C-alpha positions as CSV (number, residue, x, y, z in Angstrom):
1,M,0.0,0.0,0.0
2,Y,1.3,3.5,-0.8
3,Q,0.5,5.0,2.6
4,I,0.8,8.5,1.3
5,N,1.9,10.7,4.2
6,T,1.0,7.9,6.6
7,D,4.2,6.0,6.5
8,Y,3.8,5.2,10.2
9,Y,1.1,2.7,9.3
10,D,3.4,0.6,7.0
11,G,4.2,-1.8,9.9
12,A,8.0,-2.4,9.2
13,P,9.6,-2.5,12.7
14,M,12.2,0.2,13.3
15,V,11.8,1.5,9.8
16,T,8.5,3.3,9.9
17,G,7.7,2.8,13.5
18,C,8.0,0.5,16.5
19,S,6.7,-3.0,16.9
20,I,3.5,-3.6,18.9
21,A,4.7,-4.6,22.4
22,P,3.3,-7.7,24.2
23,G,0.1,-6.7,25.8
24,A,-0.2,-3.5,23.8
25,S,-2.3,-2.6,20.8
26,F,-2.0,-0.3,17.7
27,T,-4.7,0.7,15.2
28,Y,-3.7,0.8,11.5
29,V,-5.8,3.3,9.5
30,I,-5.3,2.4,5.8
31,N,-6.4,4.8,3.2
32,T,-6.6,2.7,0.1
33,G,-6.9,5.8,-2.2
34,Q,-7.3,4.7,-5.8
35,Q,-5.6,1.3,-5.2
36,V,-7.5,-1.9,-6.1
37,G,-6.3,-5.5,-6.5
38,S,-4.8,-8.4,-4.7
39,F,-2.8,-7.7,-1.5
40,W,-2.1,-9.4,1.8
41,I,-1.3,-8.6,5.4
42,H,1.4,-10.2,7.4
43,G,3.6,-9.8,10.4
44,H,7.0,-8.3,9.8
45,Y,8.9,-9.4,12.9
46,Y,11.1,-12.5,13.2
47,G,9.1,-15.2,11.5
48,H,5.6,-14.1,12.5
49,L,4.7,-14.4,8.8
50,E,6.0,-17.9,8.6
51,D,4.3,-19.0,11.8
52,G,0.9,-18.0,10.4
53,L,0.3,-14.3,10.9
54,R,-0.8,-13.7,7.3
55,A,-4.1,-13.1,5.5
56,P,-5.3,-12.0,2.0
57,F,-6.4,-8.4,1.6
58,I,-8.5,-7.7,-1.5
59,I,-9.6,-4.3,-2.7
60,H,-12.4,-4.7,-5.3
61,E,-13.0,-2.5,-8.3
62,K,-16.4,-1.0,-8.5
63,Q,-16.5,-2.3,-12.0
64,H,-13.7,-4.2,-13.8
65,P,-13.1,-3.0,-17.4
66,I,-12.8,-6.5,-18.8
67,G,-15.7,-8.0,-16.9
68,Y,-16.2,-11.5,-15.6
69,D,-18.9,-13.6,-14.0
70,E,-17.4,-14.8,-10.8
71,E,-14.2,-14.6,-8.8
72,I,-12.3,-17.4,-7.2
73,L,-9.5,-16.8,-4.7
74,F,-6.5,-19.1,-4.0
75,Y,-4.1,-18.1,-1.3
76,L,-1.2,-20.4,-1.0
77,E,1.1,-20.9,2.0
78,D,4.2,-23.0,2.8
79,W,3.5,-24.6,6.2
80,A,6.0,-26.3,8.5
81,Q,5.5,-28.3,11.7
82,Q,8.2,-26.4,13.6
83,T,8.2,-22.9,14.8
84,F,10.3,-20.3,12.9
85,E,12.7,-20.1,15.8
86,D,13.3,-23.8,15.7
87,R,13.8,-23.8,12.0
88,M,16.2,-20.9,12.1
89,A,18.3,-22.7,14.7
90,E,18.7,-25.7,12.4
91,Y,19.2,-23.4,9.4
92,D,22.0,-21.6,11.2
93,Q,23.8,-24.8,12.1
94,K,23.5,-26.6,8.7
95,T,26.5,-27.8,6.8
96,P,26.9,-27.5,3.0
97,G,24.6,-29.9,1.2
98,H,22.6,-30.7,4.3
99,L,18.9,-31.2,3.6
100,P,16.8,-29.4,6.4
101,S,14.1,-31.4,8.1
102,F,11.6,-28.6,7.7
103,Y,10.5,-29.0,4.1
104,P,7.0,-27.5,4.3
105,T,3.7,-28.8,3.2
106,V,1.2,-26.5,1.4
107,L,-2.0,-24.8,2.6
108,I,-4.5,-23.9,0.0
109,N,-7.0,-21.4,1.3
110,G,-6.0,-22.3,4.8
111,I,-6.5,-26.0,4.4
112,D,-4.0,-28.9,4.0
113,G,-3.3,-29.0,0.3
114,N,-4.0,-32.7,0.2
115,L,-7.6,-31.9,1.1
116,T,-8.1,-29.4,-1.7
117,R,-11.7,-28.3,-2.2
118,P,-13.3,-28.5,-5.7
119,I,-14.2,-25.4,-7.6
120,T,-17.2,-25.2,-10.0
121,F,-17.2,-23.9,-13.6
122,V,-20.3,-23.2,-15.6
123,P,-19.9,-23.6,-19.3
124,G,-19.1,-20.4,-21.1
125,K,-18.7,-18.2,-18.0
126,K,-15.6,-16.1,-17.3
127,Y,-13.8,-16.5,-13.9
128,R,-11.3,-14.2,-12.3
129,I,-8.8,-16.5,-10.6
130,R,-6.8,-14.5,-7.9
131,V,-3.7,-16.3,-6.7
132,I,-1.8,-14.9,-3.7
133,S,1.6,-16.4,-2.7
134,M,1.6,-15.9,1.1
135,S,4.8,-17.9,1.1
136,A,7.8,-17.4,3.5
137,S,10.4,-19.2,1.4
138,F,9.1,-21.3,-1.5
139,W,7.7,-20.7,-5.0
140,F,4.4,-21.8,-6.3
141,R,3.1,-22.8,-9.7
142,F,-0.6,-22.7,-10.4
143,S,-2.4,-24.0,-13.5
144,I,-5.7,-25.5,-14.8
145,P,-4.4,-27.8,-17.5
146,G,-6.7,-27.7,-20.5
147,H,-7.5,-24.0,-19.9
148,K,-5.7,-20.9,-21.0
149,M,-5.3,-17.9,-18.7
150,Q,-5.4,-14.2,-19.5
151,V,-3.3,-12.5,-16.8
152,I,-4.8,-9.1,-16.0
153,E,-3.1,-8.1,-12.7
154,A,0.2,-8.3,-11.0
155,D,0.7,-7.1,-7.4
156,G,-2.3,-4.8,-7.4
157,I,-1.6,-3.2,-10.8
158,A,-3.9,-3.8,-13.8
159,A,-2.2,-5.4,-16.9
160,K,-3.1,-5.8,-20.5
161,P,-4.2,-9.4,-20.9
162,L,-1.4,-11.8,-21.4
163,E,-2.2,-15.4,-22.4
164,V,-0.3,-18.1,-20.5
165,D,-0.7,-21.7,-19.4
166,G,0.0,-21.0,-15.7
167,L,1.2,-18.7,-13.0
168,D,4.6,-18.8,-11.4
169,L,4.8,-16.9,-8.1
170,G,7.6,-16.2,-5.7
171,P,7.0,-15.3,-2.0
172,G,4.8,-12.2,-1.8
173,Q,3.7,-12.1,-5.4
174,R,0.1,-11.9,-6.6
175,R,-1.6,-12.4,-9.9
176,S,-5.1,-12.4,-11.3
177,A,-6.1,-14.2,-14.5
178,I,-9.3,-14.6,-16.5
179,V,-10.2,-18.2,-17.3
180,T,-13.1,-18.8,-19.7
181,A,-14.9,-22.1,-19.0
182,H,-15.3,-24.5,-22.0
183,N,-18.8,-24.4,-23.6
184,S,-19.1,-28.2,-23.0
185,H,-19.7,-29.9,-19.7
186,A,-18.7,-33.3,-21.0
187,F,-15.6,-33.4,-18.8
188,N,-14.3,-32.2,-15.5
189,Y,-10.7,-31.1,-15.0
190,L,-8.1,-30.5,-12.3
191,Y,-6.2,-27.5,-11.0
192,N,-2.6,-28.0,-10.0
193,V,-0.4,-26.4,-7.3
194,T,3.3,-27.1,-7.2
195,L,5.7,-26.1,-4.4
196,Y,9.3,-25.7,-5.4
197,A,12.5,-23.8,-4.8
198,N,16.1,-23.7,-6.1
199,F,17.9,-23.5,-2.8
200,A,17.8,-27.2,-2.2
201,N,18.1,-30.2,-4.5
202,P,14.9,-32.0,-5.6
203,F,14.0,-34.7,-3.1
204,P,11.3,-37.3,-3.9
205,G,8.1,-36.7,-2.0
206,L,9.5,-33.5,-0.4
207,L,10.5,-31.1,-3.2
208,P,8.8,-30.4,-5.5
209,R,5.4,-31.2,-3.9
210,H,2.3,-31.5,-6.1
211,Y,-1.3,-30.9,-5.2
212,S,-4.5,-31.1,-7.2
213,G,-8.1,-30.1,-6.8
214,S,-11.2,-30.7,-9.0
215,V,-12.7,-28.3,-11.5
216,I,-16.3,-29.5,-11.7
217,Y,-18.4,-28.9,-14.8
218,N,-20.7,-31.9,-14.3
219,S,-20.5,-34.1,-11.2
220,A,-21.3,-37.1,-13.3
221,A,-18.7,-36.5,-16.0
222,P,-15.2,-38.1,-16.2
223,T,-12.1,-36.1,-15.4
224,K,-9.9,-35.1,-18.3
225,V,-6.2,-34.7,-17.5
226,P,-4.2,-33.2,-20.4
227,T,-0.8,-34.7,-20.7
228,I,1.2,-31.5,-21.2
229,S,4.2,-31.3,-18.9
230,Q,5.2,-28.3,-16.8
231,G,8.3,-27.9,-19.0
232,Q,6.2,-27.5,-22.1
233,M,3.9,-24.9,-20.5
234,V,4.1,-21.1,-20.9
235,W,4.4,-19.6,-17.5
236,C,3.6,-15.9,-16.7
237,N,6.8,-13.9,-16.8
238,A,6.4,-10.3,-15.5
239,I,8.9,-8.9,-18.1
240,D,6.5,-10.0,-20.8
241,M,3.6,-8.1,-19.3
242,Q,2.4,-4.6,-20.1
243,V,0.7,-2.2,-17.7
244,Q,-2.9,-1.6,-18.6
245,D,-2.8,2.2,-18.2
246,Q,0.0,2.4,-20.8
247,S,2.3,4.4,-18.5
248,P,5.5,4.9,-20.5
249,L,9.0,3.9,-19.5
250,Y,10.4,6.2,-16.8
251,P,13.5,8.2,-17.7
252,V,16.6,7.7,-15.6
253,T,18.3,10.6,-13.8
254,R,20.2,8.4,-11.3
255,Q,21.2,4.8,-11.1
256,I,21.8,2.9,-7.9
257,V,23.6,-0.5,-8.0
258,W,22.9,-3.2,-5.4
259,T,24.9,-6.4,-5.5
260,I,23.7,-9.3,-3.4
261,K,26.4,-10.9,-1.3
262,E,26.4,-14.0,0.8
263,R,28.9,-14.8,3.4
264,S,29.2,-17.2,6.4
265,L,30.8,-15.4,9.3
266,G,32.7,-18.3,10.7
267,H,29.9,-19.9,12.8
268,G,27.9,-21.4,10.0
269,I,25.3,-18.6,9.8
270,P,25.0,-17.2,6.2
271,Y,24.4,-13.5,6.0
272,Y,23.1,-11.7,3.0
273,T,23.4,-8.1,1.9
274,F,22.7,-5.5,-0.7
275,N,26.3,-4.3,-1.1
276,D,28.4,-3.9,2.0
277,F,26.5,-4.5,5.3
278,A,24.0,-6.9,6.6
279,Y,20.9,-5.0,7.7
280,N,20.4,-4.6,11.5
281,Q,17.8,-2.6,13.3
282,T,18.5,0.9,14.3
283,K,17.7,2.3,17.8
284,V,15.4,4.9,16.4
285,P,12.8,4.2,13.6
286,T,14.2,5.5,10.3
287,L,11.1,7.5,9.6
288,F,11.5,9.3,13.0
289,T,15.2,10.1,12.2
290,A,14.1,11.5,8.8
291,L,11.5,13.7,10.5
292,T,13.7,15.1,13.3
293,M,17.2,15.6,11.8
294,G,16.4,18.7,9.7
295,K,18.7,19.2,6.7
296,L,20.9,16.4,7.9
297,A,18.2,14.0,6.9
298,F,19.6,14.2,3.4
299,N,22.9,12.6,4.7
300,S,22.7,8.8,4.7
301,S,25.2,8.7,7.5
302,V,22.7,9.7,10.1
303,Y,20.7,6.5,9.5
304,G,23.6,4.3,10.4
305,P,25.5,1.9,8.1
306,Q,23.5,-1.2,9.1
307,S,20.3,0.4,7.8
308,Q,21.8,0.4,4.3
309,T,20.0,3.7,3.6
310,F,19.9,5.4,0.2
311,V,18.6,9.0,0.2
312,V,16.9,10.1,-3.0
313,K,15.5,13.6,-3.8
314,Y,12.2,14.8,-5.1
315,G,12.1,14.9,-8.9
316,E,14.7,12.2,-9.4
317,S,13.9,9.2,-11.5
318,I,15.7,6.2,-10.1
319,E,16.9,3.0,-11.7
320,I,18.2,0.3,-9.4
321,L,20.3,-2.4,-10.9
322,I,20.2,-5.4,-8.7
323,N,22.9,-8.0,-9.3
324,N,22.6,-11.6,-8.0
325,P,25.8,-13.5,-8.7
326,G,24.9,-16.2,-6.2
327,T,23.2,-19.6,-6.4
328,K,19.9,-18.7,-4.8
329,D,16.7,-17.1,-6.2
330,H,15.2,-14.1,-4.4
331,T,12.0,-12.0,-4.7
332,I,12.8,-8.3,-4.3
333,H,10.0,-6.4,-2.5
334,L,9.7,-2.7,-2.0
335,H,7.3,-1.2,0.5
336,M,5.3,1.9,-0.2
337,M,5.5,1.9,-4.0
338,D,5.4,-0.1,-7.2
339,Y,8.2,0.0,-9.7
340,Q,8.7,-0.8,-13.4
341,L,10.5,-4.0,-14.2
342,V,12.5,-2.9,-17.3
343,E,15.2,-5.5,-17.8
344,V,16.3,-9.0,-16.7
345,G,19.5,-10.7,-17.8
346,P,22.2,-13.2,-17.2
347,L,25.1,-12.7,-14.7
348,G,27.9,-15.3,-14.6
349,N,27.7,-18.9,-15.6
350,A,24.5,-20.4,-14.3
351,E,24.8,-23.7,-16.3
352,A,28.2,-24.4,-14.7
353,N,26.5,-24.2,-11.4
354,N,23.6,-26.5,-12.4
355,K,21.1,-23.6,-12.5
356,P,18.9,-22.7,-15.5
357,P,20.3,-19.8,-17.5
358,V,18.4,-16.5,-17.6
359,K,18.1,-14.9,-21.0
360,L,18.3,-11.2,-21.7
361,Q,14.9,-9.6,-21.9
362,K,13.9,-5.9,-22.0
363,S,10.4,-4.6,-21.4
364,G,8.3,-3.0,-24.1
365,P,7.5,0.7,-24.0
366,Y,4.9,0.2,-21.3
367,P,6.6,-1.9,-18.6
368,M,4.7,-3.8,-16.0
369,R,4.7,-2.3,-12.5
370,L,5.2,-4.6,-9.5
371,D,6.1,-4.4,-5.9
372,S,7.8,-7.9,-5.8
373,A,10.0,-9.2,-8.7
374,T,11.7,-12.5,-9.0
375,L,15.5,-12.3,-9.2
376,R,16.9,-15.7,-10.3
377,A,20.3,-17.1,-9.5
378,F,23.1,-15.7,-11.7
379,S,21.0,-12.9,-13.1
380,Y,20.2,-9.2,-12.7
381,I,17.1,-7.0,-12.9
382,K,16.6,-3.3,-13.5
383,I,13.7,-1.5,-11.8
384,R,12.6,2.1,-12.1
385,F,10.5,4.5,-10.1
386,P,10.0,8.3,-9.9
387,V,10.5,10.2,-6.6
388,N,7.2,12.1,-6.8
389,R,6.6,12.3,-3.0
390,G,8.3,11.7,0.3
391,F,8.3,8.2,1.7
392,I,10.4,5.6,3.6
393,A,10.6,2.3,1.7
394,L,12.1,-0.8,3.1
395,A,13.5,-3.0,0.4
396,H,14.0,-6.7,1.1
397,C,14.1,-10.2,-0.1
398,H,10.7,-11.8,0.7
399,L,12.3,-15.1,1.7
400,E,12.0,-14.9,5.5
401,T,15.4,-16.5,6.2
402,H,17.2,-14.2,3.8
403,M,15.5,-11.1,5.2
404,E,16.2,-12.1,8.8
405,H,19.9,-12.6,7.9
406,G,20.4,-9.2,6.5
407,L,19.0,-8.9,3.0
408,R,17.4,-5.5,3.5
409,A,18.0,-1.9,2.5
410,T,16.2,1.4,3.1
411,I,15.2,4.1,0.7
412,V,14.5,7.6,2.2
413,A,12.8,9.7,-0.4
414,A,12.5,13.4,-0.2
415,P,12.9,13.8,3.6
416,D,12.1,17.5,3.3
417,L,8.6,16.6,2.1
418,L,8.3,14.1,4.8
419,Q,9.1,16.8,7.4
420,K,6.6,19.1,5.8
421,H,3.6,16.7,5.4
422,I,3.9,14.0,8.2
423,R,2.8,14.5,11.7
424,L,3.2,11.4,13.8
425,P,0.1,10.3,15.7
426,Q,0.4,10.2,19.4
427,E,-0.4,6.4,19.4
428,A,2.8,5.8,17.3
429,I,4.9,7.9,19.6
430,D,3.4,6.2,22.7
431,L,4.1,2.7,21.2
432,C,7.8,3.5,21.1
433,K,8.0,5.2,24.5
434,L,6.3,2.2,26.0
435,Q,9.3,0.1,25.0
436,G,11.9,2.7,25.9
437,I,12.7,3.6,22.3
438,S,13.7,7.1,21.4
439,V,11.5,9.0,18.9
440,S,14.0,11.5,17.7
441,G,17.7,11.8,16.6
442,N,19.9,9.8,14.4
443,A,20.0,6.0,14.2
444,A,21.5,5.8,17.7
445,G,19.2,8.4,19.2
446,N,22.0,11.0,19.3
447,Q,22.5,14.3,17.5
448,R,24.4,15.0,14.2
449,F,26.8,12.1,13.3
450,D,27.3,10.7,16.8
451,L,26.3,7.1,16.5
452,D,27.7,6.0,19.8
453,G,25.7,3.2,21.2
454,L,24.5,1.8,17.9
455,P,25.4,-1.9,17.5
456,P,28.3,-2.3,15.0
457,A,27.3,-3.1,11.5
458,I,28.2,-6.5,10.1
459,P,30.4,-6.1,7.1
460,I,30.2,-8.6,4.2
């Protein structure tokens, strides 16, 4: 959500405000503005998402320009039997090549994926299929073999229809597609959900996992199962999409380069970074620093090195080149905005590392806008956005373990406009004071560039 001039309702702890303390409460007031589409709500503190604090959040159009007869929602979750804390302890101690014991199962609309519920199609009718990946670590593929899909939305942004066989979604991504039911009710069909990831080798029965549910045209009819394999199917690729409102390619006045780095710090724990430092929470929420440091808010040093803060000015048009020379896939999510995905391409030798190669692709003149883009191993992406207001945007990988181990950065946009337009509600101030957290000053709660007391940044 854009949260225009209400950044304090974004919910990213120590970025736009303080966490809700045990026994306390906080009321989020969300002005949806003109936004419509498929979203979701989740906890943003140490695995709360992965342990179940997540739910779909749909904003309906008053009238959709394409039109359809009915809407069917699928929200997909990876679900483990251990708590996030237990899984992190094992993750931190694993040795190279070790297969973790916490391969998840799948929940489909909150129910064990092995108990999938049927959906009903009426011949000739059009259905909007919304698919939300509320995943913490794994990717999903969704398809209805024997039916084409016209993708019309990505991450809450309307798209020109793109015909595909199925949807491929990383953690945090959302898609909508129109599926037209066949005119005949001679057969029933199946919908398929596959859980997969590239950070562990395939393991029979564990990864990938396959789930199916019935698509009922006629309860007395036989089920038809087309024999097309997933490798033969056309999967939705965001770089192939065009935005429905035909917004042109943004110009570039400044490029920022992020290179994802991974390093084990001697005790088996892998840390990840955008560039030089693993993200670590500051002692003052970054928004509060931007609001209280006057002109120094334009100097990234006041936010501390571990916040990985990039300050951008009103009127700039930003391109971020994100390099991923490593072996793991990521989904790159930016809070508070959407961005154009303008290019993807290869980086290094994927095939030598037994990873599928990524081919160079550039967007058309009307790039799709997203808030979460897949960044494959040994590849790069370029994203663009204009700085047309003040905001604080946390950028992070949406894989929970990667985020918790440092793969985060902060964009402070137009802090002068933030100071002019934002007034913190007393409830947000009280939430911090309840926990003994300062509500002013630099990242350490001090003045100017004195960061004494701030935990040292972890260099990579």
